[in-house]
N, C-alpha and C positions, 0 to 999 in steps of 0.2 A: 297285885293291883294292878289295872290297865294305866299305862299312860296318855296325858292328854296332851291332846295336839292342838296348839293354837295356830291362826294364821296370822302372817306376818304383820297385816294392818291393823289389827284388833290390840287394844289396851294391853291384853296379857301379852299377846306376842311383841310389843315392843317393850315391854317390860321385861320380858326372858331375853330379848337381842341385844339391851344396852344394859341388863345387869344391874337392874334397880332391885334393892332389898323391900323397900314399900314404899307406899303413894298414898296419902291423904287428902278426903276430899274433903272440906270445910264449909259450911254452909248455914247461914243463921238467917232467919226473916225478918226478924226485929229490927237486926242492923242493917239488914241486906248484903251482907258478907257473903261473897263467894269466893274460895281459893282453894288451891290444890299447892299440897307439901309433897315434895319428892325428895325421897332418901336413897342415894344410890348404893354407896357402901361406907361400912366404918370398919373397915380392917384396923386402919391408921387409927383413929380416936372416933368421936361425936361428930355426925354431919352437921358442918358447919356452911352457913349461904344464905345470901340477901334473900331478902324479899321484895319483889318487884311487884308495883301497882299498875298496871296498864290494861287499857279499852281493846281487850283483845276481841275480834271479830267474831269467835265463836270458841265454846268451851275445848274441842279438840286442839286448836291452835294455841290456847291457854297451856294444855297438856303437854302439846308436842315441844312447847318452849320450856317449859319446867322441867321436864323429864332430858332436855339435852343439856339445860342449864348444869343441873345438879351433877350429872355425868363428870361437865368441864372442873365444876370444883373437886372433885374427888382427884382428878389428875393435876389440879393444880395444886392442891395441899401434898402430894406426892412426888411432885417435881419438884417442888422448893423445900421439901424435906420436914415439912410440919407433922406433927402427930394429929391430923383432922382427917374426917372422912368428908363425903360431900354429899351435899343435900343445897337443896333450893324452895323458895314459895313464891307464887304467886299470888295475887290478886286480881279479880277481873274488876276491874271498873276505872273511870277515869280521875285521876288523882287530884285534880283540880276541882273536881264538886263533889266525888263521891267520897271522899276521906273525912273521917272526923274521930273523936277519942274513942265512940263506943264502939266504931267497928274495930278498929285496931284494939282496944283491949279485948274484945270477942276473939279476935285471931288470935291473940297472947293467949286465952285458955286452949284454945287447940293446941298449941304448940308447948304449954305446961303438959296437959296430957300423953305426951311422947315421952314424958319424962327424961330428959336429958338427951336421946339418941339424936336431936334435931336443935341447931342452937341459929339464931337469925341474928343479921344485921342489916342495914340499910341496903338500898339498892335503887335502882332506877322508879323515881316515883314515892319514894320515902325517906323519910329524912332524921334524923337526930332526936327530932323529937319524938317521932312515931314509936322510936325506939323506947323511948320513956313513958310512953303508953303502954306498951308492952311489957314492959321492966313492971309496972301495976300489977302484973296478971301471972308473973313468970320471971324468973331468974336466968332462963335461959335466952339471952340476948345478951349481943353486945353493940356497941356503938352510943351508947347511950353518952348525952352529954357529959362533959369534963366538971361540971358542975357536981356532978352525980359520982363521980369517981372513975368514970367511963374515960375513953380513948377519942371521943368525939367522931368529927366527922372523918372519915379516912381518906376523903379523894386525896390530900396532899401525898400522903403513901405512897398511894394507886399510881399519882403522876411522876413521883420518885424514879418507882418501877419501871414505868413505860421507858421514862426518860433515861436511865440506865441501859433499857432494853436496846432503845434506838443506838446509845453509844458503841453497843457491842457489836451492832449488825453494821455501825459504820467500819469500826475498826477490823471488821473482817473482810469489808469489800476495798476499802482503801487505805491499811495499813495502820493508822493512824485513828483516836476516836474524837477528835474534835468535830464540833459541829460547825465552828465558822465556816459562814458563805455558805453553808449545805442550805437549800431550798426544802421547807418541809409542808403539806398541807396537811391542818390537825382538821377534820370533820365531825363537827360536834364539838360545842367549847361549854357544856357544863361544866360541875364546880369539876370533873379531873381534865377535862380539855381545859380551860381556864390557868389551871396549875400548869399544866403540862405546858401552853404556852409561853407562860410565865419563865419557866428553865430553860426553853428554847430561846428565847430572846436575849436572855442573859449570856449565854454561851454564843450570840451573835448570828444565830440560825437565820435566815430568811422564811418568814412564816406568812403564810396562806391560812386563812380562817373561814370556815363554811359553818351554817348552821340551820336547819328549818325558820327559826326565828330571827329575821333579817335586823331587828333592832338588836337583837344582843349581837350577832356580827358586828354591826358598824359601831357598838360600843368597846367592845374586846378589842376590833381591830385600832380604833383609837386608843384603848390605855396602853396597848403594850408595842405600838409603831409595827400592828399586822398588815397584810392587806387582805380586805375581804374579797372574797370570790362568790358567786353564786353554786349552791348545790346541786345545780341541773346541769353546769358544764364542767366539774370540779375534775373529769377523766379525760378530758380535751385538754386541758394543761399540763406541762411536763413538770414535774419535781423530781427532785433526788430521794423523798420521804413521803409515801403516802401514811397519814396517822389517823386511821379511824376509829373515833373516840365516843359514838353514839350508838345505835343499836348494832344487831349483825347482820350476817349475810351480805353485805356491801362487795363481797370478793365473790363474786358470780361467773359465768360463763363468760356473759355479757362484757361486765366490766372490764375482767381481764383481756379483754381481746383491747380495747381501749387505752389501756393501764401505759403509761410512760414513765414510771419511776424505777428506781433500784430498790428500794426497800419496802414493805408494808411493815409497818411495827406501830398498833394504836393499843387503845385501853378496850374495846369495844368487845364486847362476847361471842365468841360464834361466829369470828367475821367470814370463816370461810361458808358458803352455802353447803357445799358438800366436801365434807373433809378431803375424800379419797380422789375425786376428781380433781378439785380445784386445787389441792398441794401438786400434784401432777403438773398442771396447768402451770402452774407458777414455778416449778422446778425446770419444765421445758424452754418458759421461756424468759428464761435469766433471774427472776426477781427473787431476794433475799425475802422470806418471810417469816416472823417470830413470833413463836405460837400465843397467841393472844391471851391464853389462860396463865403463861409463864411470866409472861412480864406485866400482866396487870395484876399480879399476885400480891402487891400492895396493900390492896384492901383487906386482903384474908389474913395478911400477915399482922397488920394493925388489929384486926380483931383478935386474933390469935395471942397477940402480947397482951391484949386487955385480959383474956381469962389466965393465962399464965402470970400475971402481975405486972400490971404497965409500967415499961420505961421507955418514952419518947427517943432515948438513946439506943435504947436497945432495938426497938423497932427500927429504926434507920439502918443498925447493923444488917439485921437480917435483910431488908429490903434490896441493902447493897450486895447481898450475894446473888440477887436477879444477874447481873454484868458475868458472871462465871459459870453459872447456870446456862445462861445463854449463849456462850462460847462453847460451854460442851455440846450443846446440843446441836449448832451451826457445824461444828467439826465432825459429827458423826451424819450430819445429814450431808456434808461433802465428802468425807472419807468410804461412805458405803453407794453414795448417787442417789439420796432416797430424799420424798421430801421433808422439809424440816417438822410439819406434824407429825408424821410416821416417825422420826426422830425422838422427839418429845414423849409420845404415846409409849414408845418402849421404853423409855428409861421411866417414866411414871408407872408402868404397868410392873416394871421388871422390880420395883421399890416394893410395892403392892405384895406380890406374888412370894417375895422373899418372907416379908414380915408376918403373910397369911401362914408361910411354913414353920414358921418359928412357933407361932400361937399355937398349933395345931400339935405340936411335939409337947405343950404344957400337959 
């Protein structure tokens, strides 16, 4: 049989390069549902990943996002020692006006048809209530309300993991992990961002907050004693720590040149617009980058705990492990003089490879 060669910029070319196992396109005329589910790797277990609802400019943009996010989930589960694979779902639409029970339940039917190879949870644009709707159609969903026996909103655990990751980076640079007096710019103050601001202020960090929603910025700044700053000039200011907690790709060639911080550590997924290029640029500039998928793994840990039999105490114990995992990545990066994202990828890929070999011997 002759081999088939795909163009790198084609859909099949992308899947081949990134190593995805399956991509499902979901369309339903009655509800207006247009969604994509990407399953990247299931070596370690079923693919678990949140479902994002976003008004993508094009279907290609949505596909690019779900492919990159699902791959990140594989690495996130691997590096944190969870027995899960990586997947992600995206729904094309504005969650403020296009989302309803019928649409979410129809999406749940598509998940059900994957027979447990993909388990979803909330993400940007979706909520525990949406997970409740999906649960009406399939058991393969986590993050449902606590009243239904689920773990509820995972954002406090995600924020805790980011907070711990920040402390690990501060320990690396300053010799102790106290945040008292350190200046932190939190960009994006949704549920995770707000919880992070709360934790930072509890430790007497000087916190600056920014978001596209100016009313939200004013509210959070007043509530926690933080300082509101404009999204447009955040990189003109000097901080010890930049914490991106909104959407990805805010760390790019243009912003890196402007940055006046020592550490980048936040909850946003895919913060580096280009892992190879921008990981190297940060290393050369001397900015310590905490790999996003490592320190924002609290939400995944919360979902994993729900699947395994939810315990808030156990969930927080697993989240505490992010500190040591981050220290290991930083040590490898420093010892080998490689970008932290490269160090983290190596550790994640090695675990997947090792388990794949064990399974092949069965």
